[in-house]
Backbone atoms as SQL, in Angstrom:
CREATE TABLE atoms (id INTEGER PRIMARY KEY, chain TEXT, resi INTEGER, resn TEXT, atom TEXT, x REAL, y REAL, z REAL);
INSERT INTO atoms VALUES
  (1, 'A', 1, 'MET', 'N', -19.296, 54.589, 88.029),
  (2, 'A', 1, 'MET', 'CA', -19.671, 53.505, 87.150),
  (3, 'A', 1, 'MET', 'C', -18.605, 53.399, 86.059),
  (4, 'A', 2, 'ASP', 'N', -18.104, 52.221, 85.843),
  (5, 'A', 2, 'ASP', 'CA', -17.065, 52.088, 84.825),
  (6, 'A', 2, 'ASP', 'C', -17.683, 51.985, 83.427),
  (7, 'A', 3, 'MET', 'N', -16.836, 52.024, 82.416),
  (8, 'A', 3, 'MET', 'CA', -17.274, 52.083, 81.026),
  (9, 'A', 3, 'MET', 'C', -18.069, 50.838, 80.620),
  (10, 'A', 4, 'MET', 'N', -17.647, 49.652, 81.014),
  (11, 'A', 4, 'MET', 'CA', -18.328, 48.417, 80.628),
  (12, 'A', 4, 'MET', 'C', -19.733, 48.343, 81.226),
  (13, 'A', 5, 'ALA', 'N', -19.880, 48.838, 82.431),
  (14, 'A', 5, 'ALA', 'CA', -21.195, 48.835, 83.060),
  (15, 'A', 5, 'ALA', 'C', -22.152, 49.753, 82.312),
  (16, 'A', 6, 'MET', 'N', -21.658, 50.915, 81.880),
  (17, 'A', 6, 'MET', 'CA', -22.504, 51.835, 81.116),
  (18, 'A', 6, 'MET', 'C', -22.890, 51.233, 79.766),
  (19, 'A', 7, 'VAL', 'N', -21.933, 50.599, 79.106),
  (20, 'A', 7, 'VAL', 'CA', -22.221, 49.973, 77.813),
  (21, 'A', 7, 'VAL', 'C', -23.243, 48.855, 77.992),
  (22, 'A', 8, 'SER', 'N', -23.077, 48.044, 79.006),
  (23, 'A', 8, 'SER', 'CA', -24.018, 46.957, 79.275),
  (24, 'A', 8, 'SER', 'C', -25.412, 47.495, 79.567),
  (25, 'A', 9, 'THR', 'N', -25.486, 48.571, 80.311),
  (26, 'A', 9, 'THR', 'CA', -26.775, 49.178, 80.630),
  (27, 'A', 9, 'THR', 'C', -27.450, 49.715, 79.377),
  (28, 'A', 10, 'MET', 'N', -26.683, 50.364, 78.509),
  (29, 'A', 10, 'MET', 'CA', -27.236, 50.901, 77.268),
  (30, 'A', 10, 'MET', 'C', -27.715, 49.782, 76.348),
  (31, 'A', 11, 'LEU', 'N', -26.945, 48.709, 76.246),
  (32, 'A', 11, 'LEU', 'CA', -27.349, 47.579, 75.407),
  (33, 'A', 11, 'LEU', 'C', -28.609, 46.908, 75.959),
  (34, 'A', 12, 'ALA', 'N', -28.703, 46.788, 77.252),
  (35, 'A', 12, 'ALA', 'CA', -29.895, 46.191, 77.862),
  (36, 'A', 12, 'ALA', 'C', -31.122, 47.064, 77.614),
  (37, 'A', 13, 'ALA', 'N', -30.953, 48.369, 77.684),
  (38, 'A', 13, 'ALA', 'CA', -32.071, 49.279, 77.429),
  (39, 'A', 13, 'ALA', 'C', -32.528, 49.180, 75.974),
  (40, 'A', 14, 'GLN', 'N', -31.566, 49.090, 75.050),
  (41, 'A', 14, 'GLN', 'CA', -31.922, 48.956, 73.639),
  (42, 'A', 14, 'GLN', 'C', -32.651, 47.645, 73.384),
  (43, 'A', 15, 'GLN', 'N', -32.185, 46.574, 73.996),
  (44, 'A', 15, 'GLN', 'CA', -32.840, 45.284, 73.820),
  (45, 'A', 15, 'GLN', 'C', -34.254, 45.310, 74.388),
  (46, 'A', 16, 'GLY', 'N', -34.433, 45.958, 75.525),
  (47, 'A', 16, 'GLY', 'CA', -35.760, 46.075, 76.114),
  (48, 'A', 16, 'GLY', 'C', -36.707, 46.850, 75.213),
  (49, 'A', 17, 'ALA', 'N', -36.207, 47.922, 74.614),
  (50, 'A', 17, 'ALA', 'CA', -37.035, 48.708, 73.700),
  (51, 'A', 17, 'ALA', 'C', -37.397, 47.890, 72.468),
  (52, 'A', 18, 'LEU', 'N', -36.464, 47.115, 71.949),
  (53, 'A', 18, 'LEU', 'CA', -36.725, 46.265, 70.783),
  (54, 'A', 18, 'LEU', 'C', -37.790, 45.219, 71.115),
  (55, 'A', 19, 'GLN', 'N', -37.667, 44.591, 72.262),
  (56, 'A', 19, 'GLN', 'CA', -38.657, 43.587, 72.665),
  (57, 'A', 19, 'GLN', 'C', -40.037, 44.211, 72.831),
  (58, 'A', 20, 'SER', 'N', -40.104, 45.425, 73.352),
  (59, 'A', 20, 'SER', 'CA', -41.381, 46.109, 73.503),
  (60, 'A', 20, 'SER', 'C', -42.000, 46.406, 72.141),
  (61, 'A', 21, 'ASN', 'N', -41.185, 46.843, 71.194),
  (62, 'A', 21, 'ASN', 'CA', -41.692, 47.126, 69.853),
  (63, 'A', 21, 'ASN', 'C', -42.200, 45.864, 69.178),
  (64, 'A', 22, 'ILE', 'N', -41.471, 44.777, 69.320),
  (65, 'A', 22, 'ILE', 'CA', -41.906, 43.510, 68.725),
  (66, 'A', 22, 'ILE', 'C', -43.210, 43.045, 69.364),
  (67, 'A', 23, 'ALA', 'N', -43.316, 43.152, 70.663),
  (68, 'A', 23, 'ALA', 'CA', -44.541, 42.744, 71.360),
  (69, 'A', 23, 'ALA', 'C', -45.727, 43.594, 70.909),
  (70, 'A', 24, 'ALA', 'N', -45.527, 44.878, 70.739),
  (71, 'A', 24, 'ALA', 'CA', -46.617, 45.752, 70.292),
  (72, 'A', 24, 'ALA', 'C', -47.049, 45.395, 68.873),
  (73, 'A', 25, 'THR', 'N', -46.093, 45.110, 68.006),
  (74, 'A', 25, 'THR', 'CA', -46.410, 44.734, 66.625),
  (75, 'A', 25, 'THR', 'C', -47.192, 43.431, 66.579),
  (76, 'A', 26, 'LEU', 'N', -46.747, 42.434, 67.338),
  (77, 'A', 26, 'LEU', 'CA', -47.442, 41.149, 67.353),
  (78, 'A', 26, 'LEU', 'C', -48.844, 41.277, 67.933),
  (79, 'A', 27, 'THR', 'N', -48.995, 42.089, 68.961),
  (80, 'A', 27, 'THR', 'CA', -50.310, 42.298, 69.555),
  (81, 'A', 27, 'THR', 'C', -51.259, 42.937, 68.549),
  (82, 'A', 28, 'LYS', 'N', -50.773, 43.938, 67.806),
  (83, 'A', 28, 'LYS', 'CA', -51.611, 44.587, 66.800),
  (84, 'A', 28, 'LYS', 'C', -52.004, 43.598, 65.709),
  (85, 'A', 29, 'GLN', 'N', -51.069, 42.776, 65.257),
  (86, 'A', 29, 'GLN', 'CA', -51.380, 41.795, 64.228),
  (87, 'A', 29, 'GLN', 'C', -52.418, 40.796, 64.726),
  (88, 'A', 30, 'ASN', 'N', -52.290, 40.358, 65.970),
  (89, 'A', 30, 'ASN', 'CA', -53.259, 39.425, 66.526),
  (90, 'A', 30, 'ASN', 'C', -54.637, 40.061, 66.638),
  (91, 'A', 31, 'MET', 'N', -54.688, 41.331, 67.031),
  (92, 'A', 31, 'MET', 'CA', -55.973, 42.010, 67.149),
  (93, 'A', 31, 'MET', 'C', -56.621, 42.177, 65.781),
  (94, 'A', 32, 'ASP', 'N', -55.818, 42.502, 64.765),
  (95, 'A', 32, 'ASP', 'CA', -56.356, 42.626, 63.412),
  (96, 'A', 32, 'ASP', 'C', -56.904, 41.291, 62.916),
  (97, 'A', 33, 'MET', 'N', -56.192, 40.198, 63.213),
  (98, 'A', 33, 'MET', 'CA', -56.639, 38.879, 62.802),
  (99, 'A', 33, 'MET', 'C', -57.944, 38.517, 63.496),
  (100, 'A', 34, 'GLU', 'N', -58.053, 38.803, 64.789),
  (101, 'A', 34, 'GLU', 'CA', -59.275, 38.518, 65.527),
  (102, 'A', 34, 'GLU', 'C', -60.449, 39.327, 64.965),
  (103, 'A', 35, 'LYS', 'N', -60.194, 40.585, 64.634),
  (104, 'A', 35, 'LYS', 'CA', -61.244, 41.420, 64.053),
  (105, 'A', 35, 'LYS', 'C', -61.722, 40.830, 62.737),
  (106, 'A', 36, 'SER', 'N', -60.794, 40.418, 61.903),
  (107, 'A', 36, 'SER', 'CA', -61.147, 39.819, 60.623),
  (108, 'A', 36, 'SER', 'C', -61.954, 38.541, 60.815),
  (109, 'A', 37, 'THR', 'N', -61.549, 37.725, 61.785),
  (110, 'A', 37, 'THR', 'CA', -62.263, 36.475, 62.052),
  (111, 'A', 37, 'THR', 'C', -63.690, 36.750, 62.511),
  (112, 'A', 38, 'ILE', 'N', -63.849, 37.708, 63.404),
  (113, 'A', 38, 'ILE', 'CA', -65.184, 38.035, 63.913),
  (114, 'A', 38, 'ILE', 'C', -66.069, 38.569, 62.793),
  (115, 'A', 39, 'LEU', 'N', -65.522, 39.440, 61.952),
  (116, 'A', 39, 'LEU', 'CA', -66.312, 39.975, 60.843),
  (117, 'A', 39, 'LEU', 'C', -66.712, 38.867, 59.876),
  (118, 'A', 40, 'THR', 'N', -65.826, 37.914, 59.655),
  (119, 'A', 40, 'THR', 'CA', -66.150, 36.793, 58.778),
  (120, 'A', 40, 'THR', 'C', -67.258, 35.944, 59.386),
  (121, 'A', 41, 'LEU', 'N', -67.157, 35.647, 60.677),
  (122, 'A', 41, 'LEU', 'CA', -68.169, 34.828, 61.332),
  (123, 'A', 41, 'LEU', 'C', -69.522, 35.524, 61.399),
  (124, 'A', 42, 'MET', 'N', -69.513, 36.834, 61.536),
  (125, 'A', 42, 'MET', 'CA', -70.766, 37.577, 61.611),
  (126, 'A', 42, 'MET', 'C', -71.370, 37.807, 60.232),
  (127, 'A', 43, 'GLY', 'N', -70.616, 37.536, 59.195),
  (128, 'A', 43, 'GLY', 'CA', -71.124, 37.719, 57.842),
  (129, 'A', 43, 'GLY', 'C', -71.149, 39.164, 57.410),
  (130, 'A', 44, 'ALA', 'N', -70.257, 39.963, 57.925),
  (131, 'A', 44, 'ALA', 'CA', -70.210, 41.372, 57.551),
  (132, 'A', 44, 'ALA', 'C', -69.754, 41.504, 56.104),
  (133, 'A', 45, 'GLY', 'N', -70.228, 42.525, 55.456),
  (134, 'A', 45, 'GLY', 'CA', -69.841, 42.749, 54.072),
  (135, 'A', 45, 'GLY', 'C', -70.760, 41.990, 53.122),
  (136, 'A', 46, 'GLN', 'N', -70.264, 41.713, 51.951),
  (137, 'A', 46, 'GLN', 'CA', -71.046, 41.008, 50.948),
  (138, 'A', 46, 'GLN', 'C', -71.158, 39.538, 51.293),
  (139, 'A', 47, 'PRO', 'N', -72.345, 38.949, 51.128),
  (140, 'A', 47, 'PRO', 'CA', -72.454, 37.509, 51.354),
  (141, 'A', 47, 'PRO', 'C', -71.684, 36.747, 50.275),
  (142, 'A', 48, 'SER', 'N', -71.066, 35.690, 50.674),
  (143, 'A', 48, 'SER', 'CA', -70.264, 34.905, 49.751),
  (144, 'A', 48, 'SER', 'C', -71.050, 33.689, 49.287),
  (145, 'A', 49, 'LEU', 'N', -70.995, 33.429, 48.002),
  (146, 'A', 49, 'LEU', 'CA', -71.627, 32.243, 47.435),
  (147, 'A', 49, 'LEU', 'C', -70.563, 31.236, 47.006),
  (148, 'A', 50, 'ALA', 'N', -69.416, 31.293, 47.651),
  (149, 'A', 50, 'ALA', 'CA', -68.297, 30.441, 47.248),
  (150, 'A', 50, 'ALA', 'C', -68.542, 28.974, 47.567),
  (151, 'A', 51, 'ASN', 'N', -69.334, 28.660, 48.593),
  (152, 'A', 51, 'ASN', 'CA', -69.490, 27.280, 49.027),
  (153, 'A', 51, 'ASN', 'C', -70.857, 26.694, 48.702),
  (154, 'A', 52, 'VAL', 'N', -71.549, 27.267, 47.740),
  (155, 'A', 52, 'VAL', 'CA', -72.870, 26.750, 47.391),
  (156, 'A', 52, 'VAL', 'C', -72.808, 26.072, 46.026),
  (157, 'A', 53, 'GLY', 'N', -73.814, 25.296, 45.744),
  (158, 'A', 53, 'GLY', 'CA', -73.863, 24.565, 44.482),
  (159, 'A', 53, 'GLY', 'C', -74.169, 25.468, 43.311),
  (160, 'A', 54, 'PRO', 'N', -74.055, 24.914, 42.102),
  (161, 'A', 54, 'PRO', 'CA', -74.342, 25.709, 40.901),
  (162, 'A', 54, 'PRO', 'C', -75.811, 26.088, 40.848),
  (163, 'A', 55, 'GLY', 'N', -76.107, 27.307, 40.459),
  (164, 'A', 55, 'GLY', 'CA', -77.473, 27.781, 40.347),
  (165, 'A', 55, 'GLY', 'C', -78.033, 28.398, 41.609),
  (166, 'A', 56, 'VAL', 'N', -77.392, 28.188, 42.728),
  (167, 'A', 56, 'VAL', 'CA', -77.880, 28.770, 43.978),
  (168, 'A', 56, 'VAL', 'C', -77.487, 30.237, 44.012),
  (169, 'A', 57, 'GLY', 'N', -78.458, 31.072, 44.330),
  (170, 'A', 57, 'GLY', 'CA', -78.191, 32.492, 44.428),
  (171, 'A', 57, 'GLY', 'C', -78.423, 33.237, 43.133),
  (172, 'A', 58, 'GLY', 'N', -78.805, 32.533, 42.095),
  (173, 'A', 58, 'GLY', 'CA', -79.091, 33.180, 40.816),
  (174, 'A', 58, 'GLY', 'C', -80.513, 33.703, 40.765),
  (175, 'A', 59, 'ASN', 'N', -80.902, 34.189, 39.627),
  (176, 'A', 59, 'ASN', 'CA', -82.264, 34.697, 39.442),
  (177, 'A', 59, 'ASN', 'C', -83.246, 33.545, 39.354),
  (178, 'A', 60, 'LEU', 'N', -84.432, 33.738, 39.877),
  (179, 'A', 60, 'LEU', 'CA', -85.474, 32.727, 39.880),
  (180, 'A', 60, 'LEU', 'C', -86.527, 33.057, 38.836),
  (181, 'A', 61, 'ASN', 'N', -86.810, 32.109, 37.982),
  (182, 'A', 61, 'ASN', 'CA', -87.793, 32.301, 36.941),
  (183, 'A', 61, 'ASN', 'C', -89.159, 31.877, 37.482),
  (184, 'A', 62, 'VAL', 'N', -90.062, 32.819, 37.693),
  (185, 'A', 62, 'VAL', 'CA', -91.370, 32.524, 38.273),
  (186, 'A', 62, 'VAL', 'C', -92.492, 32.714, 37.269),
  (187, 'A', 63, 'THR', 'N', -92.203, 32.647, 35.978),
  (188, 'A', 63, 'THR', 'CA', -93.229, 32.864, 34.958),
  (189, 'A', 63, 'THR', 'C', -94.032, 31.600, 34.673),
  (190, 'A', 64, 'ALA', 'N', -93.693, 30.491, 35.276),
  (191, 'A', 64, 'ALA', 'CA', -94.389, 29.229, 34.966),
  (192, 'A', 64, 'ALA', 'C', -95.765, 29.166, 35.501);
């Protein structure tokens, strides 16, 4: 095998490893995003009162 063939093979292997690392990173980011979306849709954690009108979710005065 001549020198150029070895260099080309090494560069191709490095590029393949880089592409694999990028694919793994993107897959992890997508999975994290999906997890966050599912937790939001299921209402996990504290309930949010961000989209309700004023006075909703406050204390109710029942002394009347």
